[in-house]
Backbone as a chain_set.jsonl record, in Angstrom:
{"seq": "XXXXXXXXXXXXXXXXXXXXXXXXXXXXXXXXXXXXXXXXXXXXXXXXXXXXXXXXXXXXXXXXXXXXXXXXXXXXXXXXXXXXXXXXXXXXXXXXXXXXXXXXXXXXXXXXXXXXXXXXXXXXXXXXXXXXXXXXXXXXXXXXXXXXXXXXXXXXXXXXXXXXXXXXXXXXXXXXXXXXXXXXXXXXXXXXXXXXXXXXXX", "coords": {"N": [[-10.599, 32.188, -62.013], [-8.109, 30.604, -63.988], [-7.955, 27.952, -66.482], [-5.582, 26.614, -66.293], [-3.286, 25.786, -63.717], [-1.254, 27.94, -61.651], [2.184, 27.844, -62.34], [5.132, 26.313, -60.923], [8.55, 27.362, -60.57], [10.549, 25.538, -60.25], [11.237, 23.544, -61.998], [12.123, 24.643, -64.251], [14.519, 25.237, -66.716], [17.625, 26.578, -67.967], [19.013, 27.029, -71.183], [22.02, 27.765, -72.251], [23.522, 29.18, -74.905], [26.596, 28.727, -76.312], [28.257, 28.001, -78.389], [29.237, 29.056, -80.703], [31.509, 30.231, -83.319], [32.66, 32.739, -83.3], [33.532, 34.157, -85.538], [33.465, 36.693, -86.731], [34.822, 38.287, -85.011], [37.473, 37.632, -85.131], [39.527, 36.86, -83.444], [40.159, 35.886, -80.17], [37.659, 33.733, -78.636], [34.384, 35.103, -78.397], [32.91, 34.511, -76.182], [34.682, 34.577, -74.114], [35.517, 37.17, -73.912], [36.483, 39.908, -71.956], [34.603, 41.777, -69.74], [33.757, 44.214, -67.43], [35.324, 42.869, -65.572], [34.742, 40.176, -65.883], [34.345, 37.264, -68.002], [32.206, 37.34, -70.908], [30.439, 35.119, -71.166], [30.381, 34.2, -68.548], [29.05, 36.268, -67.232], [26.433, 35.921, -68.263], [25.839, 33.36, -67.27], [25.943, 33.726, -64.457], [23.858, 35.526, -64.075], [21.597, 34.049, -64.863], [21.838, 31.911, -63.129], [21.225, 33.091, -60.708], [18.493, 33.007, -60.524], [17.742, 30.437, -61.26], [19.357, 28.649, -59.994], [21.338, 25.786, -60.167], [20.212, 24.775, -62.45], [21.014, 24.695, -65.253], [22.039, 24.396, -68.569], [24.866, 24.35, -70.486], [25.779, 24.92, -73.711], [28.389, 24.048, -75.648], [30.763, 24.346, -78.375], [32.561, 25.175, -80.947], [35.776, 26.205, -79.885], [35.543, 24.943, -77.419], [37.342, 23.779, -75.578], [38.992, 25.92, -74.814], [37.118, 27.566, -73.591], [36.192, 25.981, -71.473], [38.522, 25.887, -70.052], [38.846, 28.549, -69.414], [36.646, 29.348, -67.899], [34.965, 28.413, -64.961], [32.924, 25.782, -65.102], [31.823, 23.865, -63.536], [29.552, 23.798, -61.938], [27.445, 23.469, -63.594], [25.558, 21.71, -66.151], [27.277, 20.582, -68.884], [27.245, 20.518, -72.386], [28.62, 19.27, -75.304], [28.352, 20.339, -78.5], [28.844, 18.637, -81.23], [28.174, 19.172, -83.787], [28.287, 21.877, -84.306], [29.03, 23.473, -86.451], [26.971, 23.339, -88.216], [25.151, 25.252, -87.61], [23.131, 27.457, -85.494], [20.783, 26.134, -84.836], [21.428, 23.468, -84.354], [22.708, 23.622, -81.921], [20.685, 24.52, -80.237], [19.018, 22.294, -80.421], [20.708, 20.357, -79.241], [20.795, 21.301, -76.646], [18.076, 21.098, -75.862], [17.787, 18.345, -76.042], [19.315, 17.568, -73.897], [17.853, 18.217, -71.672], [16.163, 17.287, -68.637], [13.517, 14.833, -68.363], [11.582, 15.843, -66.755], [11.472, 18.542, -67.078], [9.72, 21.589, -67.255], [9.799, 23.904, -68.687], [11.976, 25.939, -70.731], [14.506, 28.33, -70.758], [15.881, 30.011, -73.501], [18.988, 31.2, -73.967], [21.47, 33.549, -74.845], [25.053, 33.935, -74.97], [26.073, 36.39, -75.417], [24.766, 38.803, -74.832], [25.255, 41.056, -72.949], [24.12, 43.2, -71.493], [21.785, 42.437, -70.376], [20.163, 41.842, -67.356], [19.822, 40.302, -64.059], [17.239, 40.932, -63.101], [15.795, 41.169, -65.454], [15.642, 38.546, -66.471], [14.196, 37.496, -64.347], [11.773, 38.846, -64.593], [10.776, 37.816, -67.026], [10.502, 35.139, -66.238], [8.647, 35.305, -64.098], [6.414, 36.227, -65.47], [5.908, 34.016, -67.095], [5.309, 32.051, -65.154], [2.785, 32.795, -64.387], [1.418, 32.475, -66.729], [1.587, 29.872, -68.006], [1.259, 28.292, -70.267], [2.09, 29.712, -72.369], [4.612, 31.099, -74.569], [7.203, 33.174, -73.432], [8.762, 36.014, -74.418], [11.443, 38.283, -75.385], [11.12, 41.656, -76.362], [12.431, 43.79, -78.716], [14.119, 46.255, -80.682], [12.087, 46.632, -82.588], [11.172, 44.062, -82.93], [11.026, 40.558, -82.011], [12.617, 38.332, -79.736], [15.287, 36.413, -78.22], [16.495, 36.675, -74.798], [14.212, 34.002, -74.292], [11.431, 32.192, -73.02], [10.397, 28.982, -73.246], [7.631, 26.869, -72.957], [7.251, 23.315, -72.238], [5.767, 22.132, -74.292], [6.709, 23.147, -76.62], [9.148, 22.055, -77.076], [9.625, 20.047, -78.983], [9.208, 21.384, -81.552], [11.386, 23.148, -81.271], [13.551, 21.406, -81.359], [13.321, 20.624, -83.956], [14.282, 22.628, -85.531], [16.505, 23.877, -88.088], [19.807, 24.308, -89.454], [20.718, 27.687, -89.688], [18.494, 28.573, -88.409], [17.176, 30.151, -85.712], [15.77, 30.52, -82.387], [14.098, 32.648, -82.806], [12.705, 32.282, -85.186], [10.701, 30.506, -84.486], [9.327, 32.04, -82.647], [8.165, 33.882, -84.289], [6.622, 32.213, -85.907], [4.821, 31.1, -84.05], [3.403, 33.275, -83.129], [0.941, 34.045, -81.946], [0.979, 32.711, -79.605], [2.79, 33.953, -78.011], [3.937, 35.935, -75.382], [5.053, 39.163, -75.127], [7.739, 40.894, -73.799], [8.989, 44.052, -73.219], [12.385, 44.676, -73.827], [14.832, 46.456, -74.245], [17.529, 46.306, -73.681], [18.452, 43.974, -74.749], [19.106, 44.439, -77.323], [21.791, 44.915, -77.884], [24.073, 42.76, -78.976], [27.077, 40.896, -79.077], [28.866, 40.773, -81.817], [30.962, 41.744, -83.209], [34.068, 43.618, -83.168], [33.404, 46.279, -83.065], [30.895, 46.196, -81.851], [31.685, 45.289, -79.325], [33.235, 47.421, -78.486], [31.231, 49.331, -78.298], [29.891, 48.253, -76.125], [31.713, 48.697, -74.072], [31.266, 51.291, -73.476], [29.169, 51.332, -71.764]], "CA": [[-9.414, 31.324, -62.044], [-7.939, 30.045, -65.31], [-7.985, 26.505, -66.628], [-4.282, 26.069, -65.934], [-2.8, 26.287, -62.439], [0.01, 28.676, -61.654], [3.291, 26.895, -62.346], [6.321, 26.561, -60.122], [9.741, 27.551, -61.413], [11.631, 24.651, -59.844], [11.578, 22.611, -63.073], [12.512, 25.459, -65.4], [15.953, 25.16, -66.977], [18.17, 27.486, -68.976], [19.961, 26.519, -72.175], [22.884, 28.889, -72.596], [24.177, 28.83, -76.166], [27.948, 29.285, -76.348], [28.975, 27.09, -79.288], [29.627, 29.741, -81.939], [32.933, 30.332, -83.627], [33.11, 34.136, -83.153], [34.332, 34.406, -86.739], [33.535, 38.116, -87.065], [35.742, 38.965, -84.102], [38.788, 37.426, -85.704], [40.567, 36.445, -82.495], [39.667, 35.029, -79.099], [36.207, 33.531, -78.629], [33.687, 36.216, -77.729], [32.419, 34.053, -74.888], [35.707, 34.864, -73.107], [35.843, 38.598, -73.87], [36.369, 40.387, -70.584], [33.848, 43.024, -69.516], [33.491, 44.36, -65.991], [36.127, 41.878, -64.84], [34.281, 38.804, -66.085], [34.052, 36.905, -69.388], [30.798, 37.532, -71.269], [29.664, 33.923, -70.847], [30.199, 34.122, -67.097], [27.969, 37.208, -66.896], [25.154, 35.279, -68.575], [25.623, 32.242, -66.362], [25.658, 34.217, -63.109], [22.526, 36.134, -64.078], [20.591, 32.985, -64.894], [21.988, 31.12, -61.909], [20.599, 33.809, -59.597], [17.075, 32.643, -60.413], [17.51, 29.011, -61.533], [20.394, 27.878, -59.307], [22.203, 25.0, -61.065], [19.424, 24.18, -63.541], [21.548, 25.386, -66.432], [22.775, 23.591, -69.538], [25.732, 25.186, -71.309], [26.086, 24.23, -74.966], [29.658, 24.473, -76.232], [31.085, 23.745, -79.663], [33.859, 25.753, -81.286], [36.525, 26.755, -78.737], [35.049, 24.363, -76.162], [38.445, 23.558, -74.636], [39.406, 27.227, -74.286], [36.064, 28.071, -72.703], [36.214, 25.177, -70.252], [39.723, 26.272, -69.316], [38.754, 29.947, -68.987], [35.513, 29.57, -67.011], [34.602, 27.251, -64.15], [31.578, 25.344, -65.45], [31.544, 22.659, -62.748], [28.224, 23.846, -61.322], [26.42, 23.355, -64.629], [25.667, 20.602, -67.094], [27.901, 21.043, -70.126], [27.011, 19.67, -73.549], [29.448, 19.639, -76.458], [27.665, 20.142, -79.77], [29.837, 18.278, -82.251], [27.673, 19.635, -85.086], [28.109, 23.322, -84.197], [29.226, 24.121, -87.744], [25.713, 23.314, -88.968], [24.352, 26.43, -87.276], [22.623, 27.59, -84.134], [19.711, 25.167, -84.592], [21.992, 22.238, -83.793], [23.001, 23.876, -80.509], [19.393, 24.52, -79.544], [18.609, 20.892, -80.344], [21.547, 19.664, -78.262], [20.356, 21.74, -75.331], [16.773, 20.495, -75.576], [18.018, 16.911, -75.841], [19.96, 17.372, -72.589], [16.927, 18.528, -70.59], [15.526, 16.125, -68.017], [12.127, 14.62, -68.774], [10.698, 16.584, -65.853], [11.531, 19.99, -67.358], [8.44, 22.174, -67.656], [10.056, 25.025, -69.598], [13.401, 26.211, -70.914], [15.008, 29.597, -71.266], [16.946, 30.033, -74.503], [19.808, 32.338, -73.556], [22.732, 33.719, -75.557], [26.168, 34.332, -74.103], [26.653, 37.646, -75.899], [23.857, 39.929, -74.598], [25.709, 41.323, -71.582], [23.374, 44.238, -70.777], [20.631, 41.813, -69.727], [20.458, 41.659, -65.936], [19.027, 39.301, -63.333], [15.828, 41.316, -63.018], [15.159, 40.916, -66.741], [15.293, 37.129, -66.478], [13.156, 37.287, -63.35], [10.529, 39.348, -65.162], [10.315, 36.812, -67.987], [10.088, 33.948, -65.501], [7.418, 35.604, -63.361], [5.332, 36.285, -66.455], [5.591, 32.644, -67.503], [4.693, 31.353, -64.024], [1.37, 33.16, -64.378], [0.829, 32.164, -68.046], [2.571, 28.826, -68.27], [1.105, 27.643, -71.571], [2.563, 30.656, -73.367], [6.014, 31.47, -74.681], [7.471, 34.547, -72.995], [9.948, 36.416, -75.174], [11.891, 39.666, -75.264], [10.782, 42.512, -77.495], [13.429, 44.848, -78.888], [14.46, 46.601, -82.063], [10.872, 46.419, -83.376], [11.064, 42.639, -83.228], [10.948, 39.706, -80.836], [13.753, 37.423, -79.745], [15.736, 35.83, -76.96], [16.062, 35.483, -74.094], [12.808, 33.617, -74.377], [11.106, 31.034, -72.195], [9.504, 28.097, -73.996], [7.096, 25.72, -72.221], [7.675, 22.019, -72.763], [5.052, 21.732, -75.52], [7.443, 23.659, -77.78], [10.475, 21.441, -77.171], [9.749, 19.328, -80.254], [9.516, 22.343, -82.614], [12.741, 23.672, -81.088], [14.483, 20.382, -81.84], [13.157, 20.461, -85.408], [14.933, 23.727, -86.245], [17.639, 23.434, -88.892], [20.753, 25.292, -89.956], [20.835, 28.952, -88.962], [17.219, 28.936, -87.796], [17.228, 30.262, -84.268], [14.483, 30.518, -81.699], [13.266, 33.735, -83.32], [11.817, 31.785, -86.238], [9.529, 29.932, -83.828], [8.575, 33.139, -82.039], [7.36, 34.458, -85.376], [5.649, 31.194, -86.334], [3.811, 30.91, -83.006], [3.212, 34.632, -82.602], [-0.267, 34.138, -81.118], [1.27, 32.064, -78.321], [3.932, 34.65, -77.423], [3.815, 37.154, -74.581], [6.258, 39.938, -75.432], [8.169, 41.775, -72.715], [9.982, 44.999, -73.731], [13.717, 44.494, -73.277], [15.759, 47.117, -75.155], [18.918, 45.924, -73.372], [18.826, 42.805, -75.547], [19.499, 44.847, -78.681], [23.239, 44.83, -78.062], [24.773, 41.484, -78.879], [28.472, 41.117, -79.452], [29.272, 40.01, -82.995], [32.125, 42.363, -83.839], [34.844, 44.489, -82.282], [32.628, 47.512, -82.902], [29.887, 45.908, -80.825], [32.346, 45.213, -78.03], [33.609, 48.784, -78.127], [30.001, 49.966, -77.829], [29.619, 47.718, -74.798], [32.61, 49.3, -73.087], [30.745, 52.615, -73.136], [28.069, 51.18, -70.783]], "C": [[-9.324, 30.627, -63.4], [-7.978, 28.527, -65.298], [-6.693, 25.896, -66.084], [-3.813, 26.633, -64.6], [-1.529, 27.1, -62.61], [1.158, 27.684, -61.514], [4.374, 27.306, -61.363], [7.516, 26.705, -61.068], [10.819, 26.513, -61.14], [11.966, 23.57, -60.866], [11.818, 23.358, -64.39], [14.036, 25.419, -65.516], [16.359, 26.256, -67.967], [19.091, 26.706, -69.906], [20.768, 27.715, -72.659], [23.724, 28.486, -73.803], [25.534, 29.53, -76.26], [28.834, 28.472, -77.281], [29.54, 27.775, -80.523], [31.109, 29.947, -82.086], [33.508, 31.73, -83.462], [33.911, 34.606, -84.368], [34.475, 35.889, -87.051], [34.442, 38.899, -86.12], [37.192, 38.766, -84.526], [39.882, 37.079, -84.723], [39.928, 35.574, -81.419], [38.15, 34.85, -79.158], [35.502, 34.632, -77.844], [33.162, 35.812, -76.365], [33.394, 34.401, -73.757], [36.132, 36.329, -73.082], [35.545, 39.15, -72.485], [35.665, 41.736, -70.524], [33.475, 43.094, -68.044], [34.1, 43.214, -65.187], [35.627, 40.447, -64.928], [34.135, 38.517, -67.583], [32.553, 37.039, -69.664], [29.944, 36.322, -70.899], [29.403, 33.83, -69.349], [29.129, 35.094, -66.619], [26.613, 36.549, -67.11], [24.843, 34.171, -67.577], [25.254, 32.707, -64.959], [24.261, 34.829, -63.029], [21.431, 35.075, -64.057], [20.646, 32.157, -63.616], [21.291, 31.777, -60.716], [19.128, 33.442, -59.436], [16.815, 31.151, -60.615], [18.5, 28.091, -60.826], [21.242, 27.106, -60.328], [21.44, 24.374, -62.229], [19.77, 24.873, -64.858], [22.327, 24.396, -67.282], [23.563, 24.536, -70.429], [26.111, 24.391, -72.554], [27.336, 24.847, -75.577], [29.871, 23.786, -77.568], [32.475, 24.166, -80.079], [34.486, 26.319, -80.012], [36.114, 26.139, -77.405], [36.168, 24.199, -75.135], [38.889, 24.875, -74.01], [38.388, 27.77, -73.29], [36.06, 27.292, -71.395], [37.444, 25.497, -69.404], [39.579, 27.672, -68.713], [37.656, 30.238, -67.989], [35.22, 28.28, -66.248], [33.138, 26.888, -64.413], [31.121, 24.151, -64.616], [30.127, 22.627, -62.175], [27.104, 23.546, -62.313], [26.612, 22.085, -65.448], [26.199, 21.147, -68.411], [27.671, 20.018, -71.233], [27.9, 20.172, -74.679], [28.671, 19.311, -77.729], [28.707, 19.886, -80.856], [29.438, 18.804, -83.627], [27.52, 21.148, -85.128], [28.253, 24.043, -85.537], [27.948, 24.15, -88.582], [24.81, 24.494, -88.637], [23.745, 26.359, -85.889], [21.532, 26.574, -83.817], [20.251, 23.896, -83.951], [22.317, 22.411, -82.315], [21.725, 23.921, -79.677], [18.914, 23.078, -79.362], [19.4, 20.111, -79.316], [21.136, 20.035, -76.845], [19.029, 21.129, -74.932], [16.935, 19.01, -75.277], [18.567, 16.625, -74.444], [19.041, 17.675, -71.41], [16.405, 17.253, -69.939], [14.069, 16.014, -68.458], [11.145, 15.434, -67.939], [10.657, 18.083, -66.145], [10.178, 20.495, -67.847], [8.599, 23.323, -68.632], [11.555, 25.235, -69.689], [13.614, 27.616, -71.426], [15.992, 29.314, -72.394], [17.708, 31.334, -74.287], [21.078, 32.372, -74.403], [23.817, 34.166, -74.585], [26.686, 35.721, -74.439], [25.677, 38.83, -75.829], [24.1, 40.457, -73.178], [24.927, 42.386, -70.821], [22.118, 43.689, -70.097], [21.009, 41.457, -68.295], [19.529, 40.616, -65.312], [17.55, 39.653, -63.349], [15.08, 41.123, -64.333], [14.729, 39.444, -66.838], [14.157, 36.846, -65.495], [11.8, 37.748, -63.878], [9.944, 38.356, -66.168], [9.776, 35.583, -67.264], [8.775, 34.178, -64.759], [6.218, 35.653, -64.298], [4.919, 34.881, -66.87], [4.887, 31.881, -66.385], [3.184, 31.6, -64.004], [0.657, 32.872, -65.699], [1.617, 31.018, -68.655], [2.362, 28.055, -69.567], [1.685, 28.495, -72.696], [4.092, 30.713, -73.416], [6.141, 32.902, -74.164], [8.801, 34.964, -73.611], [10.253, 37.897, -74.968], [11.558, 40.436, -76.535], [11.784, 43.657, -77.561], [13.672, 45.063, -80.371], [13.3, 46.294, -83.005], [10.692, 44.951, -83.786], [10.967, 41.876, -81.918], [12.081, 38.693, -80.9], [14.059, 36.866, -78.374], [16.422, 36.908, -76.119], [14.558, 35.271, -74.184], [12.613, 32.327, -73.593], [10.03, 30.215, -72.9], [8.968, 26.996, -73.088], [7.37, 24.42, -72.971], [6.963, 21.633, -74.058], [5.738, 22.241, -76.784], [8.828, 23.034, -77.918], [10.655, 20.72, -78.508], [9.981, 20.287, -81.425], [10.915, 22.951, -82.489], [13.771, 22.674, -81.613], [14.423, 20.221, -83.352], [13.79, 21.59, -86.209], [16.162, 23.213, -86.99], [18.532, 24.608, -89.273], [20.867, 26.52, -89.067], [19.507, 29.445, -88.417], [17.391, 28.982, -86.284], [15.837, 30.256, -83.677], [13.543, 31.583, -82.252], [12.288, 33.246, -84.389], [10.557, 31.154, -85.636], [8.679, 31.008, -83.162], [7.677, 33.812, -83.076], [6.261, 33.482, -85.793], [4.502, 31.065, -85.337], [3.461, 32.241, -82.335], [2.021, 34.743, -81.65], [-0.066, 33.517, -79.737], [2.369, 32.792, -77.541], [3.485, 35.875, -76.629], [5.123, 37.909, -74.727], [6.527, 40.944, -74.313], [9.223, 42.737, -73.264], [11.326, 44.833, -73.025], [14.75, 45.115, -74.22], [17.216, 46.746, -74.902], [19.391, 44.74, -74.211], [19.289, 43.173, -76.955], [20.997, 44.681, -78.918], [23.703, 43.4, -77.879], [26.124, 41.652, -79.551], [28.85, 40.2, -80.614], [30.558, 40.546, -83.625], [32.87, 43.202, -82.805], [34.108, 45.797, -82.044], [31.551, 47.346, -81.836], [30.519, 45.91, -79.438], [32.797, 46.589, -77.552], [32.393, 49.579, -77.665], [29.673, 49.523, -76.41], [30.456, 48.419, -73.749], [32.201, 50.716, -72.71], [29.627, 52.553, -72.089], [28.647, 50.972, -69.381]], "O": [[-10.323, 30.12, -63.91], [-8.028, 27.9, -64.24], [-6.699, 24.814, -65.496], [-3.927, 27.837, -64.368], [-0.818, 26.957, -63.605], [1.112, 26.79, -60.669], [4.515, 28.479, -61.017], [7.492, 26.235, -62.205], [11.898, 26.583, -61.729], [12.871, 22.766, -60.642], [11.729, 22.789, -65.478], [14.746, 25.554, -64.519], [15.527, 26.782, -68.706], [19.847, 25.837, -69.472], [20.26, 28.568, -73.386], [24.536, 27.564, -73.727], [25.614, 30.758, -76.284], [30.017, 28.272, -77.005], [30.247, 27.146, -81.309], [31.871, 29.853, -81.123], [34.727, 31.896, -83.48], [34.864, 35.371, -84.227], [35.504, 36.307, -87.583], [34.79, 40.047, -86.399], [38.036, 39.633, -84.303], [41.05, 37.005, -85.104], [39.224, 34.617, -81.74], [37.44, 35.715, -79.67], [35.954, 35.041, -76.774], [32.984, 36.657, -75.488], [32.999, 34.507, -72.597], [37.017, 36.698, -72.311], [34.485, 38.89, -71.915], [36.074, 42.701, -71.168], [32.939, 42.138, -67.484], [33.49, 42.673, -64.265], [36.038, 39.595, -64.14], [33.832, 39.427, -68.355], [31.733, 36.871, -68.761], [28.842, 36.482, -70.374], [28.319, 33.424, -68.931], [28.378, 34.779, -65.696], [25.744, 36.611, -66.241], [23.716, 34.058, -67.097], [24.352, 32.146, -64.337], [23.564, 34.667, -62.026], [20.454, 35.196, -63.317], [19.61, 31.751, -63.087], [20.821, 31.084, -59.814], [18.575, 33.552, -58.342], [15.777, 30.646, -60.187], [18.479, 26.879, -61.041], [21.801, 27.704, -61.247], [21.984, 23.517, -62.926], [18.939, 25.535, -65.478], [23.169, 23.653, -66.778], [22.988, 25.424, -71.058], [26.696, 23.312, -72.455], [27.342, 26.013, -75.973], [29.24, 22.771, -77.863], [33.463, 23.59, -79.625], [33.78, 26.854, -79.157], [36.318, 26.755, -76.359], [35.96, 24.454, -73.949], [39.136, 24.937, -72.806], [38.752, 28.359, -72.273], [35.936, 27.883, -70.322], [37.404, 25.387, -68.179], [40.117, 27.953, -67.641], [37.704, 31.255, -67.297], [35.228, 27.192, -66.824], [32.229, 27.604, -63.995], [30.134, 23.498, -64.957], [29.568, 21.553, -61.953], [25.948, 23.387, -61.919], [27.679, 21.472, -65.439], [25.626, 22.075, -68.982], [27.872, 18.819, -71.045], [27.924, 21.367, -74.972], [28.369, 18.149, -78.0], [29.365, 20.81, -81.334], [30.271, 18.873, -84.531], [26.711, 21.661, -85.901], [27.663, 25.105, -85.736], [27.858, 24.904, -89.551], [23.806, 24.712, -89.315], [23.833, 25.341, -85.202], [21.366, 26.189, -82.659], [19.593, 23.31, -83.091], [22.215, 21.46, -81.54], [21.688, 23.422, -78.553], [18.463, 22.695, -78.283], [18.837, 19.29, -78.592], [21.128, 19.189, -75.951], [18.863, 20.688, -73.794], [16.297, 18.48, -74.367], [18.312, 15.563, -73.877], [19.409, 17.417, -70.264], [16.223, 16.243, -70.619], [13.466, 17.002, -68.878], [10.016, 15.683, -68.361], [9.887, 18.813, -65.521], [9.568, 19.905, -68.739], [7.651, 23.684, -69.33], [12.312, 24.771, -68.837], [12.991, 28.043, -72.398], [16.858, 28.452, -72.247], [17.15, 32.425, -74.407], [21.689, 31.332, -74.647], [23.529, 34.705, -73.516], [27.638, 36.19, -73.816], [25.741, 39.745, -76.65], [23.241, 40.317, -72.308], [25.058, 42.468, -69.6], [21.465, 44.396, -69.33], [22.05, 40.846, -68.053], [18.593, 40.124, -65.943], [16.703, 38.791, -63.582], [13.864, 40.934, -64.33], [13.604, 39.139, -67.233], [13.264, 36.05, -65.783], [10.786, 37.097, -63.629], [8.741, 38.092, -66.152], [8.727, 35.049, -67.625], [7.888, 33.326, -64.794], [5.135, 35.176, -63.958], [3.73, 34.585, -66.986], [3.95, 31.131, -66.657], [2.407, 30.715, -63.645], [-0.564, 33.005, -65.788], [2.245, 31.178, -69.702], [3.207, 27.238, -69.934], [1.762, 28.05, -73.841], [4.77, 30.415, -72.433], [5.281, 33.741, -74.432], [9.835, 34.345, -73.358], [9.433, 38.654, -74.449], [11.701, 39.921, -77.644], [11.965, 44.397, -76.595], [13.458, 44.174, -81.195], [13.506, 45.758, -84.094], [10.136, 44.648, -84.842], [10.841, 42.471, -80.848], [12.462, 38.246, -81.982], [13.208, 36.847, -77.485], [16.874, 37.924, -76.647], [13.761, 36.209, -74.157], [13.508, 31.485, -73.514], [8.913, 30.681, -73.121], [9.756, 26.255, -72.499], [7.676, 24.419, -74.163], [7.518, 20.87, -74.849], [5.397, 21.823, -77.891], [9.603, 23.439, -78.784], [11.733, 20.782, -79.101], [10.875, 20.035, -82.232], [11.557, 23.236, -83.5], [14.753, 23.067, -82.242], [15.374, 19.734, -83.962], [13.833, 21.525, -87.438], [16.784, 22.236, -86.575], [18.075, 25.744, -89.397], [21.081, 26.416, -87.859], [19.393, 30.6, -88.008], [17.712, 27.974, -85.655], [14.85, 30.018, -84.374], [12.324, 31.435, -82.173], [11.167, 33.746, -84.481], [9.474, 31.257, -86.211], [7.454, 30.9, -83.119], [6.569, 34.251, -82.766], [5.114, 33.876, -86.005], [3.343, 30.936, -85.733], [3.253, 32.305, -81.124], [2.092, 35.461, -80.653], [-0.844, 33.765, -78.815], [2.828, 32.292, -76.514], [2.756, 36.731, -77.131], [6.191, 37.351, -74.477], [5.659, 41.732, -73.937], [10.264, 42.281, -73.737], [11.404, 44.847, -71.797], [15.465, 44.395, -74.917], [18.049, 46.855, -75.801], [20.594, 44.529, -74.367], [19.801, 42.328, -77.689], [21.422, 44.345, -80.023], [23.726, 42.885, -76.761], [26.285, 42.45, -80.475], [29.119, 39.013, -80.425], [31.168, 39.887, -84.468], [32.365, 43.459, -81.712], [34.176, 46.363, -80.952], [31.323, 48.241, -81.023], [29.959, 46.465, -78.492], [32.747, 46.887, -76.359], [32.494, 50.402, -76.756], [29.228, 50.326, -75.59], [29.97, 48.707, -72.655], [32.716, 51.281, -71.745], [29.188, 53.587, -71.584], [27.895, 50.823, -68.418]]}, "num_chains": 1, "name": "protein.A"}
């Protein structure tokens, strides 16, 4: 038996990042792009909700009014990042700041990786439950990234990120503390119309 007890998941939260401007798409916010009869952001929220219920923080910024009008977010805690133009780090920080003091870990989740399914999130969570001092991250495209589950001891480094530094920079910095789970489905994120057209082939 290890030094650390097996953790429960009832104090794990998700921080869903949806504050970006979608500048490379050139029109409507990508969070609202419709795929399989749902906006991309709603796909992410439903997948995470299946395992975490309402323990979800949605970070909005650019297009916040359009997103709140287009998707029912009443079941979740919504945070408006007024500093979204400073980069993704500010959204991560806003999400961490909004966590309750009792949070034991936080998923960092993007709204534009639609091929990730409920079972992928469940696999990451189950791995963390059994190794709760470790970060559990997704491995794809010969690298490591999000979705990733960070235990509370990494909340301060997450808040210290700046500019366009995302969670990946910490996954690299704390590589020895990271359990990597193969997740090729995470390779497709929607940054351009070409990406979205690729998605429609799935």
